[in-house]
C-alpha positions as CSV (number, residue, x, y, z in Angstrom):
1,M,14.0,10.0,88.4
2,D,11.8,8.1,90.6
3,F,9.7,6.0,88.9
4,K,7.6,4.7,91.8
5,K,4.5,6.5,91.1
6,L,4.6,4.3,87.6
7,S,5.0,0.9,89.4
8,D,2.5,2.1,92.1
9,F,-0.1,2.7,89.5
10,M,0.7,-0.2,87.3
11,D,0.0,-2.4,91.1
12,H,-3.3,-0.5,91.2
13,L,-4.1,-1.8,88.0
14,T,-4.0,-5.6,88.6
15,S,-5.6,-4.8,92.3
16,W,-8.2,-3.4,90.2
17,R,-9.6,-5.0,86.5
18,I,-6.3,-5.3,85.0
19,P,-5.2,-9.1,84.8
20,G,-1.2,-8.5,84.3
21,C,0.9,-5.7,82.7
22,A,4.4,-4.6,81.7
23,C,6.3,-1.8,81.2
24,K,9.6,-0.3,79.8
25,V,10.8,3.3,79.6
26,Y,13.5,4.1,77.7
27,H,15.3,7.8,78.5
28,K,18.2,8.5,75.6
29,G,19.0,5.5,74.5
30,E,18.8,3.4,78.0
31,V,16.3,1.5,80.0
32,V,15.4,3.4,82.8
33,F,12.6,1.7,84.4
34,E,11.3,-2.0,83.5
35,Y,8.5,-3.2,85.9
36,S,5.9,-6.0,85.7
37,S,2.8,-6.4,87.7
38,G,0.1,-9.6,88.1
39,Y,-0.3,-12.4,85.6
40,A,-0.1,-13.7,81.8
41,D,-1.9,-16.4,83.0
42,M,-3.9,-15.8,86.4
43,E,-5.7,-19.3,87.2
44,N,-2.2,-21.2,86.9
45,G,-1.0,-18.4,88.5
46,I,2.2,-17.2,86.0
47,R,3.5,-14.5,86.2
48,L,3.7,-11.9,83.2
49,D,7.2,-12.1,81.7
50,P,7.9,-8.9,79.3
51,D,11.1,-10.7,77.8
52,N,8.5,-13.5,76.9
53,H,5.6,-13.7,77.1
54,R,3.4,-12.9,73.6
55,M,0.9,-10.6,73.2
56,F,-1.7,-9.9,70.1
57,M,-0.7,-5.9,69.6
58,Y,-3.9,-5.5,67.6
59,S,-3.8,-1.6,66.8
60,I,0.0,-0.5,67.8
61,S,0.6,-2.7,64.4
62,K,-0.5,0.5,62.8
63,I,2.9,2.0,64.0
64,V,5.2,-0.8,62.3
65,T,3.2,-1.5,59.4
66,C,3.3,2.8,58.7
67,V,6.9,3.1,59.6
68,T,7.9,-0.3,57.4
69,A,5.3,1.8,54.2
70,L,7.6,4.7,55.1
71,T,10.7,3.3,53.7
72,L,9.2,2.8,50.6
73,W,8.2,6.0,50.4
74,E,12.2,7.2,51.3
75,E,13.2,5.0,48.1
76,G,10.5,6.9,45.6
77,K,8.6,4.0,45.8
78,Y,5.0,6.3,45.8
79,E,3.9,9.5,46.7
80,L,1.3,9.9,49.3
81,T,-0.6,11.6,46.9
82,D,-0.5,8.4,44.7
83,P,-4.4,7.3,44.5
84,V,-4.6,3.7,46.1
85,S,-6.1,2.2,42.2
86,K,-2.4,2.4,40.9
87,F,-1.6,-0.2,43.4
88,I,-4.9,-2.3,43.3
89,P,-7.2,-1.3,40.5
90,E,-10.5,-2.5,42.1
91,W,-10.3,0.8,44.1
92,K,-10.8,3.1,41.4
93,N,-14.9,3.8,41.6
94,V,-15.3,2.9,44.7
95,T,-19.2,4.1,46.6
96,V,-20.2,5.5,49.5
97,K,-23.2,5.0,52.0
98,E,-24.6,8.1,52.0
99,R,-27.3,9.4,55.1
100,D,-29.9,12.1,54.9
101,G,-31.5,13.8,57.7
102,E,-34.1,11.5,58.3
103,G,-32.0,8.3,58.2
104,N,-32.4,7.1,54.9
105,E,-29.8,5.5,52.8
106,S,-28.4,5.4,49.4
107,I,-25.5,4.5,47.5
108,V,-23.6,7.2,45.7
109,P,-20.2,7.4,43.8
110,A,-17.5,8.5,45.6
111,R,-16.6,12.1,45.3
112,R,-13.1,11.3,44.7
113,E,-10.7,8.5,44.8
114,I,-8.7,7.4,48.0
115,T,-4.8,8.4,47.8
116,I,-2.4,7.1,49.9
117,R,-2.4,9.7,52.1
118,D,-6.0,8.9,53.0
119,L,-4.6,5.7,54.9
120,F,-1.6,7.0,56.7
121,T,-4.1,9.9,58.2
122,M,-7.3,7.2,58.3
123,T,-9.4,9.8,56.2
124,S,-10.5,7.1,53.6
125,G,-13.8,6.7,54.4
126,L,-13.5,3.0,55.6
127,D,-14.4,2.3,58.5
128,Y,-13.8,-1.2,60.8
129,N,-17.3,-3.1,59.4
130,C,-15.0,-6.7,59.0
131,E,-18.7,-8.6,58.3
132,S,-19.7,-6.0,55.6
133,P,-21.1,-8.2,52.6
134,A,-18.2,-7.9,49.7
135,L,-15.4,-8.5,52.8
136,K,-17.2,-11.3,54.4
137,A,-17.7,-13.0,50.8
138,A,-14.4,-12.5,49.9
139,R,-13.3,-14.1,53.7
140,E,-15.4,-17.3,53.3
141,K,-14.1,-17.4,49.4
142,Y,-10.2,-17.7,50.5
143,A,-10.7,-19.4,53.9
144,P,-8.8,-20.2,55.9
145,H,-5.4,-18.4,54.1
146,C,-7.1,-15.2,52.8
147,P,-4.4,-13.4,51.2
148,T,-3.9,-10.4,52.0
149,V,-3.7,-8.4,48.2
150,E,-7.0,-10.1,47.5
151,I,-9.0,-9.6,51.0
152,M,-8.3,-5.4,50.5
153,A,-9.0,-5.9,46.7
154,A,-12.6,-7.3,47.5
155,L,-13.5,-4.6,50.1
156,A,-13.4,-2.2,47.3
157,G,-16.9,-3.7,46.7
158,D,-18.4,-2.7,49.4
159,P,-19.5,1.2,49.9
160,M,-17.6,2.8,52.4
161,F,-18.8,5.1,55.3
162,L,-17.9,8.1,54.5
163,H,-16.1,9.8,51.4
164,P,-12.4,10.2,51.1
165,G,-11.2,13.3,53.1
166,E,-14.3,13.7,54.7
167,R,-13.1,12.7,58.0
168,W,-11.4,11.2,60.5
169,C,-12.5,7.6,60.9
170,Y,-11.1,5.1,62.6
171,G,-11.0,1.3,60.6
172,L,-9.0,-0.9,57.9
173,S,-7.2,1.7,55.8
174,H,-4.0,0.2,57.1
175,D,-5.2,-2.9,55.9
176,V,-5.0,-1.5,52.4
177,L,-2.3,-0.5,53.0
178,G,-0.1,-3.2,54.1
179,A,-1.8,-4.9,51.1
180,I,0.0,-2.2,49.3
181,V,3.4,-2.8,50.4
182,E,2.9,-6.2,49.2
183,V,1.9,-5.0,45.9
184,I,5.4,-3.1,45.4
185,T,7.4,-5.6,47.0
186,G,6.1,-8.9,45.6
187,K,6.3,-9.9,49.1
188,K,3.7,-10.2,52.3
189,L,4.2,-7.5,54.1
190,G,5.6,-9.5,57.2
191,E,8.5,-9.9,55.6
192,V,9.3,-6.8,54.7
193,A,8.8,-5.4,57.9
194,K,11.0,-8.3,58.9
195,E,13.8,-6.8,56.6
196,R,13.5,-3.3,57.1
197,I,13.0,-3.7,61.4
198,F,12.4,-6.6,63.0
199,D,15.8,-8.1,61.9
200,P,17.9,-4.6,62.4
201,L,16.3,-4.2,66.0
202,G,17.3,-8.1,66.5
203,L,13.5,-8.7,67.3
204,K,13.1,-12.2,67.4
205,K,9.5,-12.7,68.7
206,T,7.5,-10.1,66.8
207,A,5.9,-11.1,63.3
208,Y,2.6,-10.2,61.6
209,G,0.6,-13.4,62.8
210,L,0.5,-16.2,65.0
211,D,3.0,-19.4,64.4
212,E,1.6,-21.8,66.4
213,R,4.7,-23.2,67.6
214,Y,4.4,-20.3,69.9
215,R,0.8,-20.8,71.1
216,G,2.4,-21.7,74.6
217,E,4.1,-18.1,74.9
218,M,1.5,-16.3,74.5
219,A,-0.1,-14.7,77.5
220,V,-4.0,-15.2,78.2
221,Q,-6.1,-13.2,76.4
222,Y,-8.7,-12.0,79.2
223,S,-11.4,-10.0,78.4
224,F,-13.8,-7.0,80.8
225,N,-17.0,-7.9,81.1
226,D,-18.3,-4.2,82.3
227,A,-21.5,-5.3,83.1
228,A,-20.8,-8.0,85.6
229,D,-17.4,-5.9,86.6
230,R,-15.3,-9.3,86.4
231,I,-12.5,-9.7,84.0
232,E,-13.3,-13.4,82.4
233,R,-11.2,-15.9,80.0
234,P,-13.0,-16.7,76.6
235,D,-12.4,-19.7,75.1
236,Y,-11.8,-17.4,72.3
237,Q,-7.8,-17.1,71.8
238,E,-7.6,-16.0,69.1
239,N,-6.9,-12.4,66.8
240,W,-10.4,-11.0,65.2
241,A,-8.5,-8.7,62.7
242,I,-6.1,-11.7,61.5
243,F,-8.6,-13.4,58.9
244,G,-6.5,-15.9,57.8
245,D,-2.9,-17.6,58.0
246,E,-1.8,-15.8,54.6
247,Y,-3.9,-12.2,55.9
248,H,-1.1,-9.9,57.1
249,S,-3.2,-7.1,58.9
250,G,-1.3,-3.9,58.7
251,G,-3.8,-2.4,61.1
252,A,-3.8,-5.2,63.7
253,G,-2.0,-7.7,62.7
254,V,1.6,-8.1,65.1
255,V,2.5,-10.5,67.7
256,S,4.6,-9.3,70.0
257,T,6.7,-9.2,73.6
258,V,7.0,-5.9,75.4
259,S,10.5,-5.5,75.8
260,E,10.7,-6.1,72.3
261,M,8.0,-3.4,71.3
262,A,9.7,-1.1,73.7
263,Y,12.6,-1.3,72.2
264,L,10.9,-0.2,68.7
265,M,9.4,2.5,70.4
266,S,13.1,3.8,71.9
267,V,14.6,3.4,68.3
268,L,11.3,5.2,66.9
269,A,12.1,8.3,69.7
270,A,15.6,8.4,68.9
271,K,14.3,9.4,65.0
272,G,15.1,6.0,63.6
273,K,18.6,5.6,64.9
274,L,19.9,2.0,66.5
275,P,22.5,2.7,69.0
276,D,25.5,1.6,66.7
277,G,24.4,4.3,64.5
278,R,22.3,2.3,61.8
279,R,18.9,3.9,60.5
280,I,15.7,2.3,59.3
281,I,14.2,5.7,58.9
282,A,15.3,8.9,58.2
283,S,15.0,11.4,61.1
284,R,12.9,13.9,58.8
285,T,10.7,11.2,57.9
286,I,9.6,10.4,61.6
287,D,9.3,14.5,62.0
288,M,6.8,14.2,58.7
289,M,5.2,11.2,60.7
290,R,4.6,13.3,63.5
291,A,3.2,16.2,61.9
292,P,-0.3,17.2,62.5
293,M,-2.3,16.4,59.1
294,L,-6.0,16.8,59.8
295,T,-8.2,19.4,58.8
296,K,-10.4,20.8,61.8
297,E,-12.9,19.3,60.4
298,Q,-11.7,16.0,59.3
299,E,-10.6,16.0,63.5
300,T,-13.9,16.5,64.3
301,G,-13.4,12.1,63.7
302,M,-11.3,12.2,66.9
303,D,-13.6,12.7,69.3
304,W,-12.7,9.7,71.6
305,S,-12.7,10.9,75.3
306,H,-8.8,9.7,76.1
307,L,-7.9,11.7,73.0
308,P,-8.3,15.8,73.6
309,G,-5.0,18.1,72.5
310,Y,-4.2,14.9,69.8
311,S,-4.4,15.4,66.3
312,Y,-3.5,12.6,63.7
313,G,-0.1,12.2,61.6
314,L,0.6,9.7,59.4
315,G,-0.8,6.6,61.1
316,V,0.2,8.0,64.8
317,R,-1.9,10.1,67.7
318,T,0.1,13.4,68.0
319,M,0.2,16.3,70.4
320,K,-1.2,19.6,69.2
321,D,-2.3,21.3,72.1
322,P,-0.9,20.0,75.3
323,A,-2.7,22.4,77.4
324,K,-5.9,20.9,75.9
325,G,-5.3,17.5,76.7
326,G,-4.0,18.3,79.9
327,S,-0.4,17.1,79.3
328,S,2.7,17.9,80.6
329,G,4.3,16.4,77.5
330,P,5.3,18.9,74.7
331,C,4.1,19.0,71.3
332,G,4.9,15.9,68.9
333,E,4.2,13.3,71.2
334,F,3.3,10.8,69.1
335,G,2.3,7.1,69.3
336,W,-1.3,4.8,69.7
337,T,-2.7,2.0,71.4
338,G,-4.2,-1.9,70.9
339,A,-7.0,-2.6,71.5
340,A,-5.9,-5.8,74.4
341,G,-4.1,-2.6,76.1
342,G,-0.3,-1.9,74.4
343,F,0.1,1.6,74.9
344,A,3.0,3.5,72.6
345,L,4.4,6.9,74.1
346,I,7.2,8.4,71.5
347,D,9.3,11.7,72.1
348,P,11.8,12.7,70.3
349,D,12.0,15.7,72.0
350,N,12.9,14.3,75.3
351,E,14.4,11.1,73.5
352,L,11.8,9.2,75.3
353,S,9.6,6.4,75.1
354,M,7.3,4.4,76.6
355,F,5.9,1.0,76.1
356,Y,2.7,-0.5,78.7
357,A,1.1,-3.2,77.8
358,H,-1.8,-5.7,79.3
359,H,-3.5,-8.4,77.3
360,M,-7.6,-7.8,77.5
361,L,-10.0,-6.9,75.5
362,N,-12.1,-4.4,76.0
363,N,-8.9,-2.3,77.6
364,Q,-10.0,0.1,79.7
365,E,-7.3,2.7,77.7
366,W,-9.9,6.0,78.5
367,Y,-8.4,5.1,82.5
368,V,-5.1,4.1,81.9
369,A,-4.2,5.9,78.4
370,P,-4.0,9.7,79.4
371,R,-3.1,8.0,83.5
372,L,0.4,6.0,82.0
373,R,1.5,9.5,80.0
374,N,0.9,12.0,82.8
375,I,2.3,9.9,85.4
376,L,5.7,9.1,83.4
377,Y,6.2,13.1,82.6
378,S,5.9,13.5,86.4
379,C,8.4,10.7,87.1
380,I,11.3,11.8,84.6
381,D,11.1,15.5,86.2
382,D,14.7,16.3,87.3
């Protein structure tokens, strides 16, 4: 294995428009590549440390939340076919905002109830409108705490973007799933993840939400200004998806380091098995998680430029057609990305995983993500 192409690419990124990045690759349970380039704080010349600099993981959180929720499924706590209203009654009679051919809108009853499977697969009909009336009112009512279940119960009062099952739509589905984890267990989502994932893996710097005691360990969260073609350092150094100090966002709430997320991805590449033989999840559950779950019609919603060849499983992209995707990786390679630049690739068939991250909104994933994947597979060619 020769990873020079990968380190060269990372150096290219930090000379281009990325402030700092770090990456770790595992193969058959061993670290085979670890590299960082650039800065956690450009202005003060502080280099990015993959072991110690914390970052907002944003949608990488979805992988964590879905694995956590699936451990409950393994215990028979719910079925994928269960309606969401079984756990949060407010979701019993939801509505949808329909649009006719001329753009006129009307509010109609949903054709059916949302199921837990719909939440996992992003086919619930929910979008990412965090300023919808009922959600906004609930955030104001419960501020500054915004407990997860109460906020997600209130969200049911807003019309959805699509009918359940209509097609894939990126949105707040996994936040609702996180609330269901809290209802089932009677604990906060972060507590459940800590017990079932973080503690068994020894992840000491990973949590839902940011404990202010560790604010000084955060890498600066930059933003890229397309119009000005420059990196900017916003005054706002928060995660917009964390609505309050009691809100554990299943879709975007995790804070962690590159090294700790890389280790988690390596365990998922080992189908849930730790090096000492313990398990956090069953191998067959990982196979179910990465199985393509969408119909052809539902897949039409997955039209992002960096996702050709992929379908969607239980909370993750999953490679369905490598030729279409322009990938030398196999079917069943899975993972996701994060709004500030996280990229997870998990390949159980080759016992291979990669976790890469930078900490910049407007993350340029359209450019970075497919290149990281393709460079990785060229580097491991024996």
